[in-house]
Backbone as CSV, one residue per row, in Angstrom:
resi,resn,N_x,N_y,N_z,CA_x,CA_y,CA_z,C_x,C_y,C_z
1,MET,-129.982,-114.273,-145.723,-128.787,-115.064,-145.606,-127.774,-114.664,-146.670
2,LYS,-128.268,-114.433,-147.902,-127.381,-114.061,-148.986,-126.715,-112.718,-148.712
3,SER,-127.424,-111.753,-148.160,-126.836,-110.449,-147.863,-125.791,-110.552,-146.755
4,HIS,-126.003,-111.474,-145.823,-125.040,-111.691,-144.747,-123.727,-112.240,-145.318
5,VAL,-123.799,-113.172,-146.273,-122.615,-113.741,-146.914,-121.904,-112.661,-147.718
6,CYS,-122.639,-111.808,-148.444,-122.027,-110.715,-149.212,-121.337,-109.729,-148.286
7,THR,-121.949,-109.420,-147.163,-121.356,-108.505,-146.190,-120.068,-109.094,-145.632
8,MET,-120.052,-110.380,-145.327,-118.848,-111.032,-144.810,-117.728,-111.004,-145.851
9,ARG,-118.057,-111.286,-147.110,-117.053,-111.248,-148.175,-116.487,-109.839,-148.322
10,HIS,-117.359,-108.845,-148.230,-116.938,-107.455,-148.340,-115.987,-107.097,-147.185
11,LEU,-116.315,-107.529,-145.977,-115.459,-107.264,-144.820,-114.107,-107.960,-144.953
12,ILE,-114.112,-109.192,-145.465,-112.864,-109.924,-145.664,-111.991,-109.213,-146.697
13,ARG,-112.590,-108.729,-147.777,-111.842,-107.992,-148.798,-111.248,-106.710,-148.210
14,LEU,-112.049,-105.989,-147.421,-111.561,-104.754,-146.807,-110.408,-105.039,-145.836
15,ALA,-110.540,-106.102,-145.052,-109.488,-106.465,-144.104,-108.214,-106.856,-144.845
16,THR,-108.359,-107.608,-145.941,-107.199,-108.001,-146.737,-106.534,-106.774,-147.352
17,LEU,-107.317,-105.844,-147.871,-106.788,-104.614,-148.451,-106.072,-103.794,-147.379
18,ALA,-106.669,-103.678,-146.199,-106.042,-102.918,-145.109,-104.720,-103.550,-144.687
19,ALA,-104.678,-104.871,-144.604,-103.440,-105.558,-144.235,-102.367,-105.349,-145.294
20,PHE,-102.762,-105.411,-146.570,-101.820,-105.196,-147.660,-101.258,-103.781,-147.602
21,LEU,-102.131,-102.782,-147.395,-101.683,-101.391,-147.319,-100.766,-101.166,-146.120
22,ALA,-101.065,-101.801,-145.015,-100.229,-101.654,-143.825,-98.848,-102.240,-144.063
23,LEU,-98.763,-103.338,-144.774,-97.476,-103.972,-145.034,-96.680,-103.266,-146.120
24,SER,-97.358,-102.576,-147.024,-96.641,-101.966,-148.131,-96.222,-100.534,-147.855
25,GLY,-96.604,-99.955,-146.728,-96.221,-98.589,-146.383,-94.768,-98.514,-145.990
26,PRO,-94.226,-97.255,-145.824,-92.828,-97.117,-145.451,-92.578,-97.688,-144.071
27,ALA,-91.611,-98.567,-143.996,-91.292,-99.225,-142.730,-90.165,-98.477,-142.037
28,ALA,-90.048,-98.679,-140.767,-88.965,-98.075,-140.002,-87.786,-99.040,-140.026
29,ALA,-87.188,-99.187,-141.186,-86.073,-100.118,-141.348,-84.783,-99.465,-140.896
30,GLN,-83.823,-100.285,-140.519,-82.550,-99.767,-140.040,-81.458,-100.742,-140.438
31,VAL,-80.310,-100.202,-140.848,-79.176,-101.043,-141.205,-77.909,-100.354,-140.712
32,GLN,-76.945,-101.131,-140.246,-75.680,-100.572,-139.756,-74.764,-100.258,-140.934
33,ILE,-74.060,-99.136,-140.839,-73.050,-98.789,-141.833,-71.791,-98.335,-141.118
34,GLY,-70.695,-98.285,-141.824,-69.469,-97.670,-141.339,-69.091,-96.614,-142.348
35,PHE,-68.578,-95.474,-141.908,-68.268,-94.386,-142.838,-66.827,-93.964,-142.629
36,GLY,-65.986,-94.202,-143.604,-64.600,-93.785,-143.524,-63.673,-94.783,-142.857
37,GLY,-64.229,-95.721,-142.118,-63.425,-96.788,-141.555,-62.653,-96.464,-140.289
38,VAL,-62.141,-95.248,-140.151,-61.378,-94.879,-138.957,-61.891,-93.542,-138.429
39,ALA,-61.471,-93.202,-137.218,-61.910,-91.961,-136.592,-61.454,-90.746,-137.402
40,HIS,-62.315,-89.739,-137.459,-62.003,-88.478,-138.135,-61.238,-87.582,-137.171
41,ASP,-60.164,-86.960,-137.624,-59.363,-86.071,-136.794,-59.892,-84.643,-136.947
42,SER,-60.703,-84.194,-135.991,-61.330,-82.875,-136.073,-60.371,-81.749,-135.693
43,ARG,-59.121,-82.062,-135.365,-58.138,-81.026,-135.020,-57.441,-80.474,-136.262
44,GLN,-57.651,-81.084,-137.409,-57.010,-80.617,-138.633,-57.628,-79.291,-139.079
45,PRO,-56.866,-78.474,-139.840,-57.409,-77.202,-140.314,-58.594,-77.423,-141.257
46,VAL,-59.514,-76.450,-141.276,-60.708,-76.510,-142.107,-60.605,-75.425,-143.174
47,GLU,-60.788,-75.819,-144.431,-60.782,-74.866,-145.534,-62.194,-74.781,-146.105
48,VAL,-62.710,-73.556,-146.241,-64.064,-73.344,-146.772,-63.976,-72.406,-147.956
49,THR,-64.639,-72.792,-149.056,-64.785,-71.890,-150.200,-66.266,-71.793,-150.522
50,SER,-66.709,-70.590,-150.937,-68.110,-70.366,-151.308,-68.201,-69.104,-152.141
51,ASP,-69.386,-68.877,-152.701,-69.605,-67.666,-153.485,-69.730,-66.441,-152.593
52,SER,-70.270,-66.608,-151.373,-70.406,-65.476,-150.455,-70.409,-65.951,-149.009
53,LEU,-70.153,-65.008,-148.104,-70.144,-65.281,-146.673,-70.830,-64.134,-145.958
54,GLY,-71.782,-64.470,-145.088,-72.441,-63.482,-144.233,-72.219,-63.862,-142.786
55,ILE,-71.833,-62.880,-141.958,-71.558,-63.134,-140.548,-72.455,-62.251,-139.700
56,ASP,-73.086,-62.859,-138.694,-73.906,-62.126,-137.737,-73.298,-62.321,-136.353
57,GLN,-72.574,-61.317,-135.868,-71.885,-61.418,-134.578,-72.863,-61.524,-133.414
58,THR,-74.062,-60.938,-133.549,-75.017,-60.965,-132.437,-75.606,-62.349,-132.215
59,THR,-75.830,-63.105,-133.283,-76.404,-64.446,-133.132,-75.348,-65.539,-133.111
60,GLY,-74.115,-65.186,-133.458,-73.063,-66.188,-133.492,-73.238,-67.161,-134.634
61,ARG,-73.583,-66.652,-135.802,-73.786,-67.499,-136.971,-73.016,-66.948,-138.167
62,ALA,-72.536,-67.868,-138.989,-71.908,-67.519,-140.255,-72.600,-68.336,-141.333
63,VAL,-72.920,-67.707,-142.459,-73.605,-68.400,-143.546,-72.759,-68.306,-144.813
64,PHE,-72.341,-69.478,-145.291,-71.647,-69.586,-146.563,-72.702,-69.944,-147.597
65,ASP,-72.764,-69.183,-148.678,-73.828,-69.386,-149.658,-73.252,-69.567,-151.057
66,GLY,-73.759,-70.558,-151.782,-73.397,-70.788,-153.173,-72.139,-71.617,-153.345
67,ASN,-72.285,-72.804,-153.901,-71.155,-73.682,-154.228,-70.182,-73.844,-153.059
68,VAL,-70.712,-74.198,-151.905,-69.893,-74.309,-150.701,-69.129,-75.637,-150.713
69,ILE,-67.838,-75.542,-150.444,-66.997,-76.730,-150.309,-66.198,-76.576,-149.015
70,ILE,-66.307,-77.577,-148.151,-65.582,-77.587,-146.883,-64.688,-78.819,-146.879
71,VAL,-63.398,-78.619,-146.562,-62.443,-79.716,-146.540,-61.706,-79.705,-145.198
72,GLN,-61.657,-80.864,-144.566,-60.860,-81.052,-143.349,-60.227,-82.432,-143.433
73,GLY,-58.934,-82.460,-143.698,-58.251,-83.738,-143.882,-58.865,-84.491,-145.043
74,ASP,-59.306,-85.732,-144.805,-59.915,-86.529,-145.868,-61.446,-86.403,-145.890
75,LEU,-61.994,-85.521,-145.051,-63.441,-85.284,-145.019,-63.760,-84.071,-145.891
76,ARG,-64.727,-84.240,-146.810,-65.107,-83.165,-147.725,-66.616,-83.059,-147.758
77,MET,-67.139,-81.822,-147.676,-68.574,-81.593,-147.758,-68.839,-80.530,-148.817
78,ALA,-69.795,-80.787,-149.693,-70.220,-79.824,-150.709,-71.725,-79.618,-150.547
79,ALA,-72.167,-78.345,-150.625,-73.585,-78.024,-150.466,-73.872,-76.668,-151.097
80,GLY,-75.156,-76.378,-151.258,-75.567,-75.080,-151.775,-75.421,-73.978,-150.735
81,ARG,-75.660,-74.338,-149.467,-75.619,-73.351,-148.371,-75.176,-74.061,-147.099
82,VAL,-74.298,-73.422,-146.337,-73.843,-73.976,-145.068,-73.902,-72.882,-144.004
83,GLU,-74.585,-73.195,-142.918,-74.666,-72.285,-141.775,-73.822,-72.864,-140.648
84,VAL,-72.945,-72.034,-140.093,-72.102,-72.441,-138.977,-72.632,-71.751,-137.729
85,VAL,-72.988,-72.545,-136.727,-73.536,-72.029,-135.482,-72.465,-72.134,-134.409
86,TYR,-72.175,-70.998,-133.771,-71.154,-70.948,-132.725,-71.807,-70.939,-131.353
87,SER,-71.104,-71.495,-130.376,-71.542,-71.382,-128.986,-70.578,-70.439,-128.277
88,ASP,-71.077,-69.798,-127.244,-70.266,-68.864,-126.477,-70.160,-69.395,-125.062
89,THR,-69.079,-70.106,-124.776,-68.878,-70.717,-123.465,-67.730,-70.018,-122.756
90,GLY,-68.040,-69.351,-121.670,-66.994,-68.679,-120.895,-66.256,-67.614,-121.675
91,GLY,-66.936,-66.939,-122.598,-66.319,-65.876,-123.379,-65.561,-66.348,-124.604
92,ALA,-65.436,-67.645,-124.790,-64.739,-68.180,-125.965,-65.755,-68.794,-126.925
93,ARG,-65.690,-68.377,-128.185,-66.591,-68.932,-129.194,-65.973,-70.149,-129.841
94,SER,-66.823,-71.158,-130.034,-66.372,-72.354,-130.745,-67.531,-72.858,-131.602
95,VAL,-67.192,-73.578,-132.647,-68.225,-74.104,-133.548,-69.004,-75.184,-132.819
96,GLU,-70.324,-75.016,-132.802,-71.210,-75.974,-132.146,-71.832,-76.936,-133.152
97,ARG,-72.294,-76.360,-134.296,-73.032,-77.140,-135.286,-72.796,-76.573,-136.678
98,VAL,-72.796,-77.450,-137.668,-72.725,-77.053,-139.070,-73.974,-77.615,-139.748
99,ILE,-74.754,-76.737,-140.391,-76.001,-77.142,-141.031,-75.876,-76.880,-142.534
100,ALA,-75.937,-77.936,-143.331,-75.786,-77.828,-144.782,-77.113,-78.152,-145.463
101,THR,-77.466,-77.347,-146.464,-78.701,-77.564,-147.226,-78.426,-77.353,-148.713
102,GLY,-79.411,-77.712,-149.505,-79.295,-77.478,-150.942,-78.537,-78.570,-151.665
103,GLY,-78.815,-79.830,-151.330,-78.112,-80.949,-151.958,-76.731,-81.085,-151.369
104,VAL,-76.565,-82.023,-150.465,-75.324,-82.167,-149.711,-74.604,-83.448,-150.138
105,LEU,-73.310,-83.328,-150.345,-72.459,-84.481,-150.644,-71.320,-84.475,-149.637
106,VAL,-71.154,-85.588,-148.931,-70.059,-85.753,-147.976,-69.234,-86.942,-148.439
107,THR,-67.927,-86.738,-148.555,-67.038,-87.838,-148.928,-65.937,-87.960,-147.883
108,ARG,-65.518,-89.181,-147.707,-64.397,-89.472,-146.803,-63.716,-90.715,-147.347
109,GLY,-62.528,-90.530,-147.861,-61.856,-91.635,-148.518,-62.687,-92.104,-149.699
110,ALA,-62.926,-93.406,-149.776,-63.712,-93.979,-150.872,-65.210,-93.964,-150.584
111,ASP,-65.614,-93.561,-149.359,-67.027,-93.550,-148.987,-67.660,-92.215,-149.343
112,ALA,-68.933,-92.245,-149.720,-69.654,-91.021,-150.051,-71.089,-91.134,-149.569
113,ALA,-71.648,-89.991,-149.175,-73.058,-89.934,-148.774,-73.645,-88.656,-149.325
114,GLU,-74.867,-88.776,-149.831,-75.554,-87.583,-150.323,-76.976,-87.566,-149.809
115,GLY,-77.505,-86.356,-149.635,-78.867,-86.175,-149.152,-79.281,-84.726,-149.322
116,ALA,-80.515,-84.422,-148.948,-81.030,-83.065,-149.099,-80.412,-82.113,-148.084
117,GLU,-80.228,-82.582,-146.835,-79.701,-81.748,-145.764,-78.771,-82.563,-144.871
118,ALA,-77.857,-81.859,-144.201,-76.958,-82.522,-143.250,-76.691,-81.589,-142.081
119,THR,-76.591,-82.172,-140.901,-76.206,-81.426,-139.707,-75.047,-82.170,-139.060
120,TYR,-73.991,-81.419,-138.753,-72.838,-81.999,-138.080,-72.754,-81.372,-136.697
121,ASP,-73.047,-82.168,-135.670,-72.958,-81.735,-134.277,-71.515,-81.963,-133.843
122,ILE,-70.772,-80.874,-133.667,-69.341,-80.966,-133.391,-69.076,-81.651,-132.053
123,THR,-69.803,-81.251,-131.006,-69.576,-81.792,-129.670,-69.804,-83.297,-129.625
124,ALA,-70.910,-83.750,-130.210,-71.241,-85.182,-130.208,-70.534,-85.936,-131.330
125,ALA,-69.920,-85.221,-132.272,-69.257,-85.802,-133.449,-70.232,-86.649,-134.273
126,LEU,-71.485,-86.162,-134.376,-72.513,-86.884,-135.131,-72.863,-86.136,-136.413
127,LEU,-72.802,-86.844,-137.530,-73.247,-86.318,-138.814,-74.600,-86.950,-139.114
128,THR,-75.628,-86.104,-139.280,-76.970,-86.585,-139.584,-77.376,-86.044,-140.951
129,MET,-77.745,-86.953,-141.852,-78.226,-86.553,-143.179,-79.664,-87.019,-143.333
130,VAL,-80.483,-86.178,-143.984,-81.884,-86.523,-144.211,-82.263,-86.192,-145.653
131,GLY,-83.316,-86.847,-146.117,-83.864,-86.559,-147.434,-83.202,-87.329,-148.552
132,ASP,-83.771,-88.468,-148.916,-83.253,-89.294,-150.013,-81.747,-89.536,-149.881
133,VAL,-81.351,-90.088,-148.758,-79.939,-90.340,-148.472,-79.455,-91.535,-149.283
134,LEU,-78.278,-91.387,-149.868,-77.624,-92.466,-150.597,-76.182,-92.549,-150.120
135,VAL,-75.795,-93.720,-149.634,-74.437,-93.953,-149.154,-73.793,-94.991,-150.070
136,THR,-72.596,-94.694,-150.556,-71.855,-95.672,-151.348,-70.544,-95.955,-150.638
137,GLN,-70.254,-97.240,-150.539,-69.023,-97.715,-149.917,-68.467,-98.802,-150.814
138,GLY,-67.549,-98.405,-151.673,-67.033,-99.352,-152.650,-68.167,-99.846,-153.528
139,PRO,-68.334,-101.176,-153.673,-69.394,-101.700,-154.531,-70.770,-101.717,-153.857
140,THR,-70.848,-101.342,-152.570,-72.107,-101.396,-151.836,-72.771,-100.029,-151.813
141,ALA,-74.081,-100.006,-152.053,-74.867,-98.774,-151.980,-76.048,-99.007,-151.045
142,ILE,-76.318,-97.991,-150.197,-77.428,-98.058,-149.250,-78.207,-96.766,-149.377
143,SER,-79.534,-96.864,-149.483,-80.354,-95.657,-149.516,-81.395,-95.731,-148.405
144,GLY,-81.829,-94.569,-147.969,-82.834,-94.481,-146.914,-83.264,-93.043,-146.719
145,ASP,-84.065,-92.826,-145.689,-84.579,-91.490,-145.417,-83.641,-90.677,-144.538
146,ARG,-82.858,-91.363,-143.683,-82.039,-90.664,-142.687,-80.793,-91.497,-142.377
147,MET,-79.654,-90.808,-142.242,-78.413,-91.477,-141.868,-77.783,-90.721,-140.709
148,VAL,-77.293,-91.446,-139.717,-76.553,-90.854,-138.601,-75.226,-91.597,-138.498
149,VAL,-74.108,-90.839,-138.517,-72.786,-91.430,-138.435,-72.022,-90.777,-137.292
150,ASN,-71.431,-91.612,-136.449,-70.533,-91.128,-135.414,-69.176,-90.957,-136.077
151,MET,-68.724,-89.714,-136.213,-67.490,-89.452,-136.944,-66.252,-89.840,-136.143
152,THR,-66.403,-90.081,-134.844,-65.279,-90.544,-134.034,-65.006,-92.018,-134.284
153,THR,-66.076,-92.805,-134.341,-65.915,-94.251,-134.527,-66.064,-94.684,-135.978
154,GLY,-66.761,-93.876,-136.776,-67.015,-94.245,-138.167,-68.233,-95.118,-138.352
155,SER,-68.910,-95.510,-137.261,-70.086,-96.370,-137.393,-71.355,-95.522,-137.436
156,GLY,-72.403,-96.104,-138.003,-73.646,-95.353,-138.108,-74.799,-96.216,-138.534
157,THR,-75.930,-95.559,-138.764,-77.147,-96.249,-139.177,-77.820,-95.495,-140.310
158,VAL,-78.552,-96.237,-141.120,-79.441,-95.669,-142.127,-80.831,-96.159,-141.762
159,GLU,-81.796,-95.249,-141.735,-83.148,-95.579,-141.294,-84.176,-95.140,-142.329
160,GLY,-85.343,-95.748,-142.254,-86.481,-95.329,-143.053,-86.470,-95.846,-144.471
161,ARG,-87.175,-96.890,-144.700,-87.306,-97.503,-146.027,-85.942,-97.718,-146.667
162,VAL,-85.118,-98.493,-145.986,-83.751,-98.758,-146.408,-83.741,-99.734,-147.575
163,ARG,-82.869,-99.432,-148.529,-82.688,-100.334,-149.662,-81.190,-100.456,-149.921
164,THR,-80.740,-101.668,-150.145,-79.329,-101.887,-150.412,-79.150,-103.055,-151.368
165,VAL,-78.052,-103.016,-152.073,-77.623,-104.136,-152.897,-76.260,-104.519,-152.349
166,LEU,-76.141,-105.708,-151.827,-74.908,-106.160,-151.178,-74.094,-106.990,-152.139
167,ASP,-72.774,-106.819,-152.068,-71.850,-107.621,-152.840,-71.474,-108.832,-151.986
168,PRO,-71.875,-110.048,-152.382,-71.628,-111.231,-151.553,-70.136,-111.495,-151.326
169,GLY,-69.274,-110.952,-152.144,-67.851,-111.205,-152.002,-67.148,-110.217,-151.089
170,SER,-67.846,-109.185,-150.591,-67.180,-108.196,-149.746,-67.541,-108.394,-148.286
171,ALA,-66.643,-107.949,-147.428,-66.859,-108.054,-145.985,-67.728,-106.893,-145.513
172,PRO,-68.532,-107.072,-144.440,-69.378,-105.987,-143.943,-68.570,-104.873,-143.315
């Protein structure tokens, strides 16, 4: 009888430990954000500066390497390396995707976002950042594993173990 009670206590402890571990793991949290407040005008000229540029005409890719800064209107991106992927539709090449790596910082007006990597899908107008993402919007800061922002509407989400400190006096 005594061994049965010890076994039950042991099982209860294991179940409690398992429940605690399940609750304390990274959650799939999500929070809404807005980035820049208004639609981004992608028709504005784009200025790129970097330490070097490599172009591969056969693959339709351009790689800017070292201290890359890209500016288009009030949108600014800084990264260690940026790859521009072109699509070839009907004989005309156009930018399809921009992939930034090596510590990425994107600013637009007073808003800023930083992460390990970023991909900007031109057609969908979606900016996706991953890897220790931190978004600051005035006095509000939001961190998470992944951020997706629709650059046309300015709205987006931060996902994966989201943490924020909200200013009770500011509007969402």
